[in-house]
C-alpha positions in Angstrom: 90.3 -81.1 -19.3 87.0 -82.8 -18.9 84.5 -82.0 -21.6 81.3 -80.4 -20.3 77.8 -81.8 -21.0 78.9 -84.9 -22.8 75.7 -87.0 -22.4 74.6 -90.0 -24.5 72.3 -87.9 -26.8 75.1 -85.4 -27.5 77.6 -88.2 -28.3 75.0 -89.7 -30.7 74.6 -86.4 -32.5 78.4 -85.8 -32.8 79.1 -89.4 -34.0 76.2 -89.2 -36.5 77.2 -85.8 -37.9 80.9 -86.9 -38.1 80.0 -90.0 -40.1 77.7 -87.9 -42.3 80.5 -85.4 -42.9 82.8 -88.2 -44.1 80.2 -89.5 -46.5 79.5 -85.9 -47.7 83.1 -85.2 -48.5 83.5 -88.5 -50.4 80.3 -87.8 -52.4 81.4 -84.3 -53.1 84.8 -85.4 -54.3 83.2 -88.0 -56.6 80.9 -85.3 -58.1 83.8 -83.0 -58.7 85.6 -85.8 -60.7 82.6 -86.3 -63.1 83.1 -85.2 -66.7 79.6 -84.0 -67.6 78.2 -80.9 -69.3 77.7 -78.1 -66.8 74.7 -75.8 -66.6 76.0 -72.2 -66.2 74.4 -70.3 -63.2 75.3 -66.7 -63.8 73.5 -63.4 -64.1 74.3 -60.0 -65.6 74.4 -58.6 -62.1 77.4 -60.8 -61.4 79.4 -58.9 -64.1 78.7 -55.7 -62.2 80.4 -57.0 -59.0 84.2 -56.2 -59.2 86.8 -58.7 -58.2 88.5 -57.8 -54.9 91.3 -60.0 -53.6 91.0 -58.6 -50.0 87.8 -60.6 -49.5 89.9 -63.7 -49.4 90.4 -63.0 -45.7 86.8 -63.4 -44.6 86.4 -66.2 -47.1 89.2 -68.3 -45.4 88.0 -67.1 -42.0 84.9 -69.2 -42.7 86.7 -72.4 -41.9 87.8 -71.1 -38.4 84.3 -69.7 -37.9 82.6 -73.1 -38.5 85.2 -75.0 -36.5 84.7 -72.8 -33.4 80.9 -73.0 -33.9 81.1 -76.7 -34.1 83.2 -77.0 -31.0 80.9 -74.8 -29.0 77.7 -76.7 -30.0 79.4 -80.0 -29.8 80.9 -79.6 -26.3 79.7 -76.5 -24.5 76.1 -75.7 -25.5 73.9 -76.8 -22.6 70.8 -77.3 -24.7 71.2 -80.6 -26.6 68.1 -79.8 -28.7 69.9 -76.8 -30.1 72.8 -79.0 -31.0 70.5 -81.4 -32.8 68.8 -78.6 -34.7 72.0 -77.2 -36.0 73.4 -80.6 -37.0 70.1 -81.5 -38.8 70.1 -78.2 -40.6 73.6 -78.7 -41.8 72.9 -82.2 -43.0 69.7 -81.3 -44.8 71.3 -78.4 -46.6 74.4 -80.4 -47.6 72.2 -83.3 -48.8 70.1 -80.9 -50.9 73.4 -79.5 -52.4 74.6 -83.0 -53.3 71.3 -83.9 -54.9 71.3 -80.7 -56.9 74.9 -81.3 -58.0 74.1 -84.9 -59.0 71.0 -84.1 -61.1 71.8 -80.6 -62.2 75.6 -80.3 -62.7 76.4 -76.6 -62.5 79.2 -74.0 -62.6 80.1 -70.5 -63.8 82.7 -68.7 -65.8 83.1 -65.7 -63.5 86.7 -66.1 -62.4 89.0 -63.4 -63.7 92.6 -63.9 -65.0 94.6 -63.1 -61.9 97.2 -60.4 -62.4 99.6 -58.8 -60.1 101.5 -59.9 -57.0 101.1 -59.8 -53.3 100.0 -61.8 -50.3 96.2 -61.5 -51.0 96.7 -62.3 -54.7 98.7 -65.4 -53.7 95.9 -66.6 -51.4 93.3 -66.2 -54.2 95.6 -68.2 -56.6 95.9 -70.9 -53.9 92.1 -70.9 -53.4 91.5 -71.2 -57.2 94.0 -74.1 -57.4 92.2 -76.2 -54.7 88.6 -75.3 -55.4 86.9 -75.5 -58.8 84.1 -73.3 -60.2 81.8 -76.3 -60.6 79.0 -77.6 -58.4 78.5 -74.2 -56.9 74.7 -74.0 -56.5 73.5 -73.5 -53.8 76.6 -72.0 -52.1 77.6 -74.1 -49.1 79.8 -71.3 -48.0 76.8 -69.1 -47.7 74.4 -71.8 -46.4 76.7 -72.9 -43.6 77.5 -69.4 -42.6 73.9 -68.5 -42.2 73.1 -71.8 -40.5 75.8 -71.1 -37.9 74.6 -67.5 -37.4 71.0 -68.6 -36.8 72.2 -71.1 -34.2 74.6 -68.8 -32.5 72.1 -65.9 -32.3 69.7 -68.2 -30.4 72.1 -68.7 -27.6 71.2 -66.1 -24.9 74.3 -66.7 -22.9 76.3 -65.6 -25.9 74.2 -62.8 -27.2 74.4 -61.2 -23.7 78.1 -60.6 -24.3 78.9 -57.1 -25.5 79.5 -57.0 -29.3 78.8 -60.7 -29.9 75.7 -60.2 -31.9 77.4 -57.4 -33.9 80.3 -59.7 -34.6 78.1 -62.6 -35.9 76.1 -60.3 -38.2 79.3 -58.6 -39.5 81.1 -61.9 -40.2 78.0 -63.3 -41.8 77.8 -60.4 -44.2 81.5 -60.3 -45.0 81.7 -64.1 -45.7 78.6 -64.0 -47.9 80.0 -61.0 -49.8 83.4 -62.7 -50.1 81.9 -65.5 -52.2 80.7 -62.8 -54.7 83.7 -60.5 -54.8 86.2 -63.4 -55.1 84.0 -64.8 -58.0 83.7 -68.1 -56.2 79.9 -67.9 -56.5 77.2 -66.1 -58.5 74.3 -64.2 -57.0 72.1 -67.1 -57.9 74.3 -69.4 -55.7 74.0 -67.0 -52.8 70.3 -66.5 -53.1 69.7 -70.2 -53.5 71.6 -70.8 -50.3 69.7 -68.2 -48.4 66.3 -69.7 -49.5 67.6 -73.1 -48.4 68.4 -71.6 -45.0 64.9 -70.4 -44.8 63.5 -73.9 -45.5 65.8 -75.5 -43.0 64.9 -72.9 -40.4 61.3 -73.6 -40.9 61.7 -77.3 -40.6 64.0 -77.5 -37.6 63.4 -74.3 -35.7 59.8 -73.5 -36.3 58.0 -76.8 -37.0 56.8 -78.4 -33.7 57.8 -82.0 -34.2 57.1 -82.9 -30.6 53.5 -81.7 -30.8 52.9 -83.6 -34.0 54.4 -86.8 -32.4 52.2 -86.3 -29.3 49.1 -85.8 -31.4 49.8 -88.9 -33.5 50.2 -91.0 -30.3 46.7 -89.8 -29.2 45.3 -90.8 -32.6 46.6 -94.3 -32.7 
C-alpha cells in the first residue's frame, strides 16, 4: 500500500523526530540509572486519591493512543504544518522533562503495597516492575496525552466524525486520571505537565513565526 502525502518536508520531520526519540530514550535510561538524592514531589491531596487497579487499562491504552496518533500525523494528515507543530511540541516537552530530571532529580513515595490477585493487579505489578517512581515531573504520560489531543482536535476531517471529539476528550481525562489513581504520578506532576502543554501550545500553535520571519526580512 502506497503511503499518502509522503513529501520531502514530511520525511524530514519523521526522520528528525525518530532520531530525537532515540536520543531521548537513551538519555532517559541514563538518568534512571543515576544514584542521586531525589526531591520528593508529593502533596497531601495525593494521599486522598485512592489506589484503583482498574485504571491500568487507560494507562496502558496510552501507548496505542500515541502510536495511532503518530501514524495518522506521520502518513495521513494532509497539513504538513500540523505534523511539524505536533512533532515540535513533543520534542520541546520531552526536552524540558530531561532537563528537569537532570538538574532536579525527583520522585515520590506514593506507590502502595500491592495486595490481592487478579488480572488488573498483575498488570499493575508488571507496570511497577518496568517503571520506577523516579524522574516523574512533569508527567510525560499527561503531557503527551494532552499534546496528542490538542493536535487531533484541530483536524476538521476527524472532528466531523460522530463521537470522535467525545472519544478524544474521554480518553484524555481517563489517561490523566490513571496516572493519579495508579500512584504513578502526583498531582504536581500532572499540573506541571498541563502547564507545559500550555507553553508548547502558545509557542507552536499561537505564535506566528512566519509573520516574525517576514518582518525581520523587511527590517534587514
